[in-house]
Residue, then its C-alpha position, 0 to 999 in steps of 0.5 A: m650877031a644881032t647889033k647891040q643896043d646903045l647902052g646909055a643909061i640901060p641898068d648893067f642888069l637889065r642891057m641886051d642885044e636886040a629883040i628877037g624877030s617876028d616869029p619868037a615862037n619860030a613857027n616854021k621851025t626852022g630848027n634842026w633835032h638830030g636831022w628833024p625839022t624842030k620848034d627851036l625857040n629863041p631867047v633874048t640874048l647879049m654876047d660879048d665881045e667873043g661872041r660867047t653869050v653871057r645873057i639870056r632871058t627866058p621866052v616865057m610867052d611861048l612854053e609848054g608847061l613847067i620846066t625851062p630848058t636849060d638853054l632857055h633858062y634866063t641869065v644875069q650877072h653883074f661882073d663880067v662872066p668868071p674864068v672856067v674852073p674845072t671840077d677837079q681845081w676846085e674848091l670850096k671853103i667854109h670858115g669863119q664862125v664854125k667849130n670845123e673849118l672846112t674845105l671841100n673838093f667836089d667829088q666830096l660834096r657830092r658825097f652829102p646827101g642829095r637833093s633835087v628842087r624844082t622852083v620858079m626863079e626871078c630876077s629882081g628886075s624882072d619887068a623892069t620896064f612896067f615901071e615907066y609904063f605905068k608913069d607914062e614915061g614909056p611903051k607898054p613893054s612887050r614880054t613876047q619881043e623882050c623875053m622875060i627874067l623869070s624861069a623855072s628848073e629842077w635843081t640837083g646838089v645837096p642841103l646847105a644845112a648838110v655842109l654847116n651842120a658838118a663844119g659846126l654851127d653855134d648860137k652865134s652863127l647867125y649869117v652866111r655870106a656867099i661868095g662867087n668868083d666874078e668879080g668886078v665894081p658895079a657901074t652905080a659904085a662910089e668913085g674909088t670902090k674897090p673890085f669885089y667878088y659878087d657876094k650875099g648874107l644869106p640869114m640862118q633860118k633860110a640858109l638852113h631852109p631843106d630847099t636850100i642847097l649847093a647845087w651842081a646839076q640842072n635837068g638832070q646834068l652838071l650845071e653850064h658853066l654860064h648856070g654856075a658851074p661847078v656849084r650854085l647856091l639855089v635859095p628858092g622862094w627869093s629873088g634869084n640875086w641870092s642864088v649866088k653862082w660859081i661859089t668858092d667861100l662860105e664866111i659863116l658870121d655873127h651879124m649881117p655882112d655889109c655885102w653891096y648888093h644888099y642896100q646899094f642895090y636890092y632893096y625897096g626904098n624910096s630913094p638910095e637915101d631912105p633910112n627905111k630900105e628893106l631887103i628885097t628877097t620874096l617877090g609879089v605874084k604875077s600873072i601873064v596871059t600866054q594863050p592867047n598872047d597878051d602881047t599880040e591878040k584879043m579878044t573880045k568879051g562875049a565872042s569865043s574867036g575861035r577859041d575856047s580856051v585861056k591859058t595863064r601863068e601864075f608866079s611868083n619866085g619859086f612856084w607857079t601855077v598853070l591854068l587852062t580856063q576852058q570857056r563856055l559861052l552863056r547863051h544870051r548875055l554876054g559872059w562866060s562860066q568857067r571850069l578850070r583845069i589846073s596844074t600846081w607846082a610848087v615849093 
């Protein structure tokens, strides 16, 4: 197991073990797949005291296509990973500002009409170290070595709207407080703060979007525990902290709940005292060059350097686009003419 970093002032959700080695793409194919050599990609991970993985960063620079394999999909949680709850012991309570309070077990939830959603998920803290770099307060981060808190999967479950409609909404049903089973106290919370379960308050308009689902499967398999099993909330288009894992409780309210991870953590603002804080929901579009690797390779303008294509990823929460740009060197002058073959996936 990798030697853990000195935690120091590293924000809790950014703590990881040491970065992966000099061959992150595993070009030598040292892995094993049913007895055959395989190119087994290596994520950056954080382990607990029992040697179990509790956080994963995705090797985005080395991925192909659109789907992130489940074992490479990033995971983040602020509190300790909760104990495993078997599906036959799990239940979901729907209560508050509804006409009929419900308690559903796993089998009952799966009887609702199902829906599969493909989406990109990105943590609000993805690329956070670039803030220091742009302020000349730190070295340029390496997405190849550090990997990213960014992934994409196909999730299967039931639209949250179907469950809420079964409970019965009225004109005072304005927010859904989604509560997970992970409990703790944030490292930056005020002294005396009591432990609480991770929760987020979703506006009803977003909760009723057909792609907002209660997911029990990922990439064709029932959820792994680290990804929120037995059931998690999935909120495509918004940063990953809204997709509450290990969900157990939906409280319907006539007002926005005072969730700690709203205006105490995941917000835009100039300072903690900024009176004009704005919740982080959608994230801006970003672009990275993966071929040639933007971290490790350079290309000279006007020279092909033996390469005739550049592959990039443009992404934001909910979608990404993979562009493969065929480049032709124009004779007698510097510059490129371009032909694009674009594969786009969006929700």
